[in-house]
N, C-alpha and C positions, 0 to 999 in steps of 0.2 A: 529573082534578079534584083528586085528592089532591096531585099534584105542584104544581099551581097554588097551592093553599092553603099548602103548605109553603114555596113561593117567596115568597108574600105575608108569611108570618110572619117569614121570614128578612130580608126588606126592612124590616119594621116593627122588628125587633130591631136592625138596623144603624142605622136612623134614631134610635131611642131611645138606644142606647148612645153614639151620636155626641153626643147632647144631654147625656148623663151627663158626657162628657169636657169639653164646653164649660163646663158648670157647675163642674166640678172645677177647670179651668184659671182660670176667673174667680175662684173662691174663693182659689186660690193667689196670683193677682195681687193680690187685696185684702189677703191676709195679708202678702205680701212688702212691699207699699207701706206698710201700717200699721206693720210692724216697723221699716222703714227710717226712717219719719217719727218714730216715738217715740224711736228710738235717737239721733236728732239733736236732740232737744229736752230740755234739762236740766230744764225745768220739769215736763214729762210724766214723765220718769224719776223725778224726786223724788216726785211725787204717787203713782206706782205702786209704787215699790220702797222708799220710805222707811217705809212702814207695812205690816206683815204683814197687817193686816186688809184693806187695799185689794187687795193682791196675791192673797191667798187667796180674797177675794171674787170676783175675776175668774176664778180657777180653778174655784170652785164654780159660777159662772154658766155656764161652758163645759160642765161635766158636766150641769148642769140642762137646757141647751138640747139636748144630744145625747139625753138620756133622753126629754125631752118630744117631740122630733121623731120618735124611734123608736116611742114608745108611742102617739102621737096622730096619726100621719101620715094615717090613713084618715079622720079627722074634721076635720082642718085643711083650710082652703082652700089652693089652690096659691100664692096671693100671700103668705099668712101663712107657709107653709113656706119660701118663697123669702127672705122678710125675716129669718126666724130663722137660715137658713143663712148669709146675708150677715153678720148680727150675730155669729154664731159665728166667721166668718172674721176679722172685725175683732178680736174678743177674743183669738183665737189669735195674731194679729199683735202684739198688745200684749204677751203673755207671751213671744213669741219675739224681741222687740226686744233682749233681753239677749245673744243670740248675736252681734249686731253689736259688742257691747262686749267679748265674750270671745274672738272669733276674727277673723282678718284677713278683709277683704272678698274678697280673691282666693281664699282657701281656701273661703269660703262659696260663691262663684260656681262654682268647679271642682267642689265636692261636689254642688251643685245639678245640674250637667250630668251627673255620674255617676249621681245618683239618677234623673234624667229618663230616661236611657238604659236603666238597669236596670228601671225601672218600665214603660217602653214594651215592652221585650222580654217581660216576664212577663205583662203585660196582654194582649198579642197572643196569647201562648201560651194564656192562660186563655180567650180568646174563640174561638180556632180549634181547640183540641185536641178530639178525640173522646173522650178519656179522661175518665171521671167522677172529678172531684176532690172529691166529697163526703167521702170518707174522710179527706182532708187537714184538714177543718174541726175535728174533735175533737182530732186530734193537735196542730194549731197552737194551738188554744185552751188545751190543757193545757200546752203549751210556753210560751205567753204568761203563764199564771198562774205557772209556775215562774220565768220571767224577772222578773216583778214582785216576787216574793218575794226573788229573788237581789239585785235592785236595792235593795230595802229593807234587806237585811242589809248590803250593801256601802256603803250610805249611812253606816253607823256604823263599819264596818271601814276604809273608805277605802283599799282595796287596789287599786293601779294595774293590776296584772296581771289581777285579777278583773274590773276595769272594762273592760279590753280584751276579755276573753272574753265578758262580758255584751253588749258592743257587737256583736261578731261574731255571736253567737247571735241578737241582736235583728234584725240585717240578714237573716239566713236566715229568721227567722219572718215578717218583713213582705214579703220576696220571695215566699214561699209564699202569704201572705194576699192579695197582689196578684192572683195567678193564680186563687186560689180565689174571691175576691170578684167578680172579673170574670165568671167562669163562672156564679156565683150570680145576678148581676144580669142576665146574658143570659137565663137560664132564667125569671126573673120577668117579663121584658118580652117576652111572646109574643102580645100582643093588639094592638088598634088604638091609635091615638094619642089615647087618652082622657085626661081630667084625672087619673084615678087613676094611669095610667102616667106622667103628667107628674110627679106627686108621688113615685112610685117612683124616677123619675130623680133627684129631689133626694136621696132617701135613698141611692141608688146613688152619687151624686156625693160624699156625705158619707163613705161607706165608703172609697171610693178615695182621697179627699182625706186621710183619716186614715192610710191605708196609706202614702201618699206622704210625709206630714209625718214620721211615725215612722221610715220608712226613711231619710229625709234626716238626721234628728237622730242616728240611730245611726251612719250613715256619717260624719257630721261629727265625732263623737267619735273616730273612727278616723283620718280623713284631715285634719281641721281643724288649722290652725296657730294656736295661741293668741297673743294680743297680748303 
């Protein structure tokens, strides 16, 4: 009986984690499409980037959506959570449209495939490993805080060597977070295919989506060819 229950839990986990990746891929598709569309519209670029108020308003809205989803996911309906996640993907696409202006499309494409391969390997590792990655969480969080501080300092120093070091460390951090978050999501989704688990799948998708986006951006800073 125990083996049967264990098998059912494993099947449920597999189905739900698959849904996490479907949502994540859909969000990435929305972001990429939005970024490409905005980057090819002079009018939209002018509206977004000509005013600091409009640009920072979009950034603040992104943080607000992430905070709201994370804090209220248990009380939100599944449809509301889905709409907010889709809206976040669009807003991220708007802010990321500038990469099409700064980097060549070929380097963006090649970096995307490098990111996808790295992400897939680490996510599979996080899902299949028997090693408890909980200890990674605190270390990666502290490293992320240090990285943010270093980026803030280098924003004023504008040291190219430091920028490269920061980018390399950022890649390592989000490679680790991909495995850690995957295992964390797997551990959360050990029940039946309920609406609560569907909403957890949205949060899980958001976590992995952010890991992918940040990994991509740091890799682009290393491998991207500027126009």
